[in-house]
C-alpha positions as CSV (number, residue, x, y, z in Angstrom):
1,K,-8.0,17.9,35.5
2,L,-11.7,18.4,34.8
3,D,-11.0,22.0,34.2
4,R,-9.6,20.9,30.8
5,M,-12.8,19.0,29.8
6,P,-14.1,20.6,26.6
7,R,-17.6,21.7,26.1
8,T,-17.8,19.8,22.8
9,I,-15.6,17.5,20.8
10,P,-15.2,18.6,17.2
11,A,-16.3,16.5,14.3
12,S,-12.8,16.9,12.9
13,F,-11.4,14.8,15.8
14,A,-14.1,12.2,15.4
15,A,-13.0,11.9,11.7
16,E,-9.3,11.6,12.7
17,W,-10.2,8.9,15.3
18,G,-12.4,7.0,13.0
19,E,-10.0,7.1,10.1
20,W,-7.2,5.8,12.2
21,C,-9.4,3.0,13.6
22,G,-10.3,2.1,10.0
23,Q,-6.7,2.0,8.9
24,Q,-5.8,-0.2,11.9
25,G,-8.7,-2.6,11.4
26,I,-10.2,-1.8,14.8
27,R,-13.9,-2.6,15.1
28,G,-16.5,-2.4,17.8
29,K,-19.4,-0.2,18.8
30,F,-19.8,3.6,19.1
31,S,-22.5,5.4,21.1
32,L,-24.3,8.5,19.7
33,V,-26.7,9.9,22.3
34,P,-29.9,10.9,20.4
35,F,-31.0,13.8,22.7
36,P,-27.8,14.6,24.7
37,A,-28.7,16.1,28.1
38,G,-32.0,17.3,26.5
39,V,-30.1,20.1,24.6
40,G,-31.2,19.0,21.1
41,R,-32.2,16.1,18.9
42,V,-29.7,14.6,16.4
43,D,-32.5,14.5,13.9
44,R,-33.3,18.2,14.2
45,D,-30.9,20.7,15.7
46,F,-28.9,21.9,18.7
47,P,-30.0,25.4,19.8
48,G,-27.0,27.5,20.5
49,F,-24.6,25.4,18.4
50,P,-23.6,25.8,14.8
51,E,-25.9,23.8,12.5
52,R,-22.9,22.8,10.4
53,E,-21.2,21.1,13.3
54,L,-24.2,18.7,13.7
55,R,-24.2,18.0,9.9
56,D,-20.4,17.3,10.0
57,W,-20.8,15.0,13.0
58,L,-23.5,13.0,11.4
59,R,-21.5,12.7,8.2
60,V,-18.5,11.5,10.1
61,V,-20.5,8.9,12.0
62,R,-22.2,7.6,8.9
63,D,-19.3,7.7,6.5
64,V,-16.1,7.2,8.6
65,I,-17.1,5.5,11.9
66,R,-20.0,3.3,10.9
67,P,-18.1,1.0,8.5
68,G,-16.2,-0.5,11.4
69,F,-18.5,0.2,14.3
70,D,-22.1,-0.5,15.3
71,I,-23.7,2.8,16.2
72,T,-25.9,2.6,19.3
73,P,-28.0,5.1,21.3
74,E,-27.0,5.4,24.9
75,M,-30.7,5.9,25.6
76,L,-32.2,9.3,25.0
77,T,-30.2,11.9,27.0
78,H,-27.7,10.0,29.1
79,T,-28.9,12.3,31.9
80,R,-32.5,13.0,32.9
81,V,-35.4,10.8,31.8
82,V,-37.6,12.3,29.0
83,D,-41.4,12.5,29.2
84,L,-42.2,11.1,25.8
85,K,-45.6,12.9,25.7
86,T,-44.1,16.3,26.0
87,W,-40.4,15.7,25.2
88,S,-39.6,17.6,28.4
89,L,-37.1,16.4,31.0
90,T,-38.3,14.9,34.3
91,E,-36.5,14.8,37.7
92,E,-35.5,11.1,37.3
93,W,-32.1,10.1,35.9
94,E,-31.5,7.4,33.3
95,Q,-28.3,6.2,34.8
96,G,-29.7,4.8,38.0
97,E,-32.9,6.1,39.4
98,W,-35.4,5.1,36.7
99,V,-35.7,1.4,37.7
100,N,-39.4,0.5,37.6
101,P,-41.0,1.7,34.3
102,P,-43.6,-0.8,33.0
103,L,-42.4,-2.9,30.0
104,E,-44.5,-1.0,27.5
105,L,-43.1,2.4,28.5
106,L,-39.5,1.0,28.6
107,T,-40.0,-0.4,25.1
108,D,-41.4,3.0,23.9
109,Y,-38.5,4.8,25.4
110,I,-35.8,2.6,23.8
111,A,-37.8,2.7,20.5
112,A,-37.7,6.5,20.6
113,A,-33.9,6.5,21.0
114,L,-33.6,4.1,18.0
115,Q,-36.1,6.1,16.0
116,L,-34.2,9.4,16.4
117,L,-31.0,7.9,15.1
118,R,-32.9,6.2,12.3
119,N,-34.4,9.6,11.4
120,A,-30.8,10.9,11.2
121,G,-29.9,8.1,8.7
122,I,-28.4,5.7,11.2
123,E,-29.9,2.2,11.7
124,C,-28.8,0.6,14.9
125,E,-28.0,-3.0,15.6
126,G,-28.2,-2.6,19.4
127,V,-28.1,-0.2,22.3
128,T,-25.8,0.9,25.1
129,S,-26.9,1.4,28.7
130,P,-26.1,4.8,30.2
131,G,-24.6,3.8,33.6
132,A,-26.8,1.3,35.4
133,F,-29.8,1.7,33.1
134,G,-31.5,-1.7,33.0
135,K,-29.3,-3.6,35.6
136,R,-32.0,-4.1,38.2
137,K,-34.7,-5.3,35.7
138,E,-32.4,-7.0,33.1
139,E,-34.9,-9.5,31.8
140,A,-37.5,-6.8,31.1
141,Y,-34.8,-4.5,29.8
142,A,-33.7,-7.2,27.3
143,R,-37.3,-7.8,26.2
144,A,-37.9,-4.1,25.7
145,I,-34.7,-3.8,23.5
146,L,-35.7,-6.8,21.4
147,E,-39.3,-5.4,20.9
148,A,-38.0,-1.9,20.2
149,S,-35.5,-3.2,17.6
150,L,-38.2,-5.2,15.9
151,R,-40.5,-2.2,15.8
152,V,-38.0,0.4,14.5
153,N,-35.5,-1.6,12.5
154,R,-37.1,-5.0,12.0
155,N,-34.1,-6.5,13.7
156,P,-34.8,-9.8,15.5
157,R,-31.2,-10.3,16.7
158,P,-30.0,-7.1,18.5
159,F,-27.4,-6.8,21.3
160,Y,-27.1,-4.6,24.3
161,F,-24.0,-3.4,26.2
162,L,-24.5,-3.1,29.9
163,W,-22.0,-5.0,32.0
164,L,-18.3,-4.8,32.8
165,V,-16.6,-7.7,34.6
166,H,-13.1,-7.7,36.1
167,D,-13.1,-10.9,38.1
168,R,-14.0,-13.6,35.5
169,V,-13.7,-14.3,31.9
170,P,-16.8,-12.9,30.1
171,D,-19.1,-14.8,27.8
172,V,-22.1,-13.7,25.7
173,P,-25.4,-14.4,27.5
174,L,-28.4,-14.8,25.2
175,R,-32.0,-14.0,26.3
176,H,-35.5,-14.4,25.0
177,V,-34.5,-17.0,22.4
178,D,-37.1,-18.1,19.9
179,K,-35.3,-20.7,17.7
180,A,-38.3,-21.1,15.4
181,K,-38.4,-17.4,14.6
182,G,-34.7,-16.8,14.6
183,A,-35.0,-14.2,17.4
184,A,-32.8,-13.5,20.4
185,I,-30.9,-10.8,22.1
186,A,-27.2,-10.9,23.2
187,S,-25.6,-9.2,26.1
188,I,-22.1,-8.1,25.1
189,V,-20.0,-7.9,28.2
190,G,-16.9,-5.7,28.6
191,C,-13.9,-7.3,30.2
192,A,-12.0,-4.2,31.5
193,G,-12.4,-0.8,33.0
194,D,-12.1,2.4,31.1
195,W,-8.3,2.6,31.4
196,F,-8.1,5.1,28.5
197,G,-8.9,7.6,31.3
198,G,-8.5,11.2,30.6
199,T,-11.5,12.7,32.4
200,G,-10.2,12.6,36.0
201,Y,-12.4,9.7,37.1
202,D,-10.6,6.7,35.5
203,E,-6.9,5.6,35.2
204,S,-5.2,6.2,31.9
205,K,-2.7,3.3,31.7
206,A,-2.0,1.0,28.8
207,D,-0.3,-1.6,31.1
208,L,-3.7,-2.4,32.7
209,F,-4.8,-3.7,29.3
210,L,-1.5,-5.2,28.1
211,T,2.0,-4.7,29.4
212,E,4.9,-3.8,27.2
213,D,6.5,-7.2,27.6
214,L,3.1,-8.8,26.4
215,Q,3.0,-11.0,29.5
216,R,0.4,-9.4,31.7
217,G,-2.8,-7.4,31.6
218,R,-6.5,-7.9,31.4
219,A,-6.6,-8.3,27.6
220,I,-4.0,-11.2,27.8
221,E,-6.0,-12.9,30.5
222,V,-9.1,-13.0,28.3
223,L,-7.5,-13.7,25.0
224,K,-5.7,-16.7,26.4
225,Q,-9.2,-18.1,27.2
226,E,-10.3,-17.4,23.6
227,Q,-13.3,-15.5,24.7
228,P,-14.6,-12.1,23.5
229,C,-12.2,-9.4,24.7
230,V,-14.2,-6.2,24.7
231,L,-12.3,-3.1,25.8
232,V,-14.3,0.0,26.9
233,G,-13.6,3.7,26.5
234,H,-15.8,6.7,27.1
235,W,-15.7,9.1,24.2
236,P,-14.5,12.2,26.1
237,C,-11.5,10.2,27.3
238,F,-10.0,10.0,23.9
239,F,-10.0,13.7,23.3
240,A,-9.6,15.4,26.7
241,N,-6.3,16.3,28.3
242,D,-4.2,16.3,25.1
243,Q,-5.9,13.2,23.7
244,V,-4.5,11.0,26.4
245,G,-7.0,8.3,25.8
246,F,-6.3,8.2,22.1
247,K,-2.6,7.8,22.8
248,V,-3.4,4.9,25.2
249,L,-5.5,3.3,22.4
250,K,-2.6,3.6,20.0
251,T,-0.2,2.0,22.5
252,V,-2.6,-0.9,23.2
253,K,-3.1,-1.5,19.5
254,R,0.6,-1.6,18.9
255,R,1.1,-4.1,21.7
256,L,-1.7,-6.3,20.5
257,D,-0.1,-6.4,17.0
258,A,3.2,-7.5,18.7
259,Y,1.3,-10.1,20.7
260,D,-0.4,-11.5,17.5
261,P,1.8,-10.4,14.6
262,D,0.3,-12.8,12.0
263,G,-3.3,-12.4,13.1
264,T,-3.9,-16.0,14.1
265,R,-5.1,-15.4,17.7
266,T,-7.2,-12.3,17.4
267,R,-9.9,-10.9,15.1
268,W,-11.5,-7.5,15.5
269,M,-15.3,-7.6,15.3
270,K,-18.3,-5.3,15.7
271,N,-20.5,-6.0,18.7
272,S,-23.2,-7.2,16.4
273,E,-20.8,-9.6,14.7
274,I,-19.9,-11.1,18.1
275,A,-23.6,-11.4,18.9
276,H,-24.5,-13.1,15.7
277,Y,-21.6,-15.5,15.9
278,W,-22.5,-16.4,19.5
279,M,-26.2,-17.0,18.6
280,A,-25.1,-19.3,15.8
281,R,-22.6,-21.1,17.9
282,E,-25.1,-21.7,20.8
283,L,-28.3,-22.3,18.8
284,A,-27.4,-24.0,15.5
285,E,-28.2,-27.7,15.3
286,I,-25.5,-29.9,13.8
287,L,-26.8,-33.1,12.3
288,P,-24.4,-35.8,11.2
289,E,-25.3,-37.6,8.0
290,P,-23.5,-40.0,5.5
291,G,-20.6,-38.2,3.8
292,G,-20.8,-35.1,6.0
293,L,-23.2,-33.1,8.1
294,R,-26.0,-30.6,8.0
295,V,-26.3,-27.4,10.0
296,R,-29.8,-26.1,10.7
297,S,-30.1,-22.6,12.0
298,R,-32.3,-19.4,11.9
299,F,-29.3,-17.4,13.2
300,P,-27.0,-16.5,10.3
301,T,-23.4,-15.4,10.8
302,A,-20.2,-14.7,8.9
303,N,-17.1,-16.9,9.5
304,F,-19.0,-19.8,11.1
305,T,-16.3,-22.3,12.2
306,L,-16.4,-26.0,12.8
307,S,-13.8,-28.6,13.7
308,L,-13.8,-32.3,12.7
309,D,-11.8,-35.0,14.4
310,R,-10.3,-36.2,11.1
311,P,-8.1,-34.9,8.3
312,L,-10.0,-34.0,5.1
313,R,-8.7,-33.8,1.5
314,R,-11.7,-31.7,0.4
315,A,-14.8,-30.0,1.8
316,R,-17.8,-28.5,0.2
317,V,-20.6,-26.3,1.6
318,N,-23.9,-26.3,-0.3
319,G,-22.1,-27.7,-3.3
320,L,-19.3,-25.1,-3.3
321,D,-15.7,-26.1,-2.6
322,L,-13.9,-24.7,0.4
323,K,-10.3,-23.6,-0.4
324,P,-7.6,-25.7,1.4
325,V,-5.1,-23.5,3.3
326,R,-1.9,-24.4,5.0
327,S,-1.7,-21.9,7.9
328,R,-3.9,-20.2,10.4
329,R,-2.8,-16.9,9.0
330,D,-4.7,-17.8,5.8
331,F,-7.7,-19.5,7.5
332,R,-10.8,-17.5,6.9
333,E,-14.4,-17.8,5.6
334,G,-14.5,-20.0,2.6
335,S,-11.6,-22.2,3.5
336,F,-10.5,-25.3,5.5
337,L,-7.3,-26.1,7.4
338,V,-5.9,-29.5,8.4
339,E,-3.7,-29.6,11.5
340,G,-2.7,-33.2,12.4
341,S,-5.9,-35.2,12.9
342,Q,-8.1,-32.1,13.1
343,T,-9.8,-30.2,10.3
344,Y,-11.1,-26.7,10.7
345,L,-13.7,-25.3,8.4
346,A,-15.0,-21.7,8.0
347,F,-18.0,-20.6,6.0
348,R,-20.9,-18.2,5.9
349,L,-23.9,-19.7,7.7
350,D,-27.2,-18.7,6.2
351,S,-30.6,-19.0,7.7
352,G,-32.1,-22.4,7.0
353,E,-30.1,-25.6,6.3
354,T,-26.4,-25.7,5.2
355,A,-25.0,-29.0,3.8
356,L,-21.4,-29.9,4.4
357,S,-19.8,-32.8,2.5
358,A,-16.4,-34.1,3.3
359,G,-13.7,-36.1,1.5
360,V,-11.2,-38.0,3.5
């Protein structure tokens, strides 16, 4: 039903979508193409379109969507490659043909995408690949993103979104790690297809994510393995064809709530939060010492979690008591939970050294 694809999606729908996601606690990442199809720049104007619509869109992104979502460029145009010297469009396409730019040009290109959004008041934690952009030179691509993020936003720990996998449980690969400087880049991997559909290219079916009986679906497969479960939807899918994708999202969220009614098995996170947690998990050094342990890391994160093979009566982090809780429903940053012979601790991990003392 591509004849029903709208020319634009109004800012009013973006506000409705973002407000609903905020009310539901949904978090993730949201792409804003800086120079869509070469029509206009988000930090300037869009010739032939009302100036107010761009202002409203940017306001919605900044004030409504950004609190729960990382905002990323999906490179510059999502269509043809831009000549940065003239800002004219070339004959090559970002989504697959532009595979061999030198590292310096690739870095400049990604930096330009980040800079346009920064000019519009949006600082980005990472980037999204348009199509296959970066797949055939992933190591260079990851290096270019890291360098561009440092240049534009002074961010030494960005992420990128490139891969979708259907035949295995995804993890979070880290590249270009420098433990001494606290620098790395994380690849956030989607675990499902775009089954929000709505554009005529993809299925639109909630059951593919999670069936009504809560027993089957790709989300269940991944959640049971306690790995990041990143669902992917293309923005037009949520609005096109009577908002079919938005309806699927609402169904999936309702089923996830039924699957985890007390919030003990799932936690919605931004992509950057997943990246930062994974960096801390993989790169922190845990050093036992009398009466506790010490965590050494240049990779800070919220909700850092440890388990100890003994029950504790009390626990302190950097001299501050953690609160004892009695259920996983109440277990969160700043607390500890004893279950049988295991103790789970959750606290904010800052850069440097964190001292944990334990009382048995």
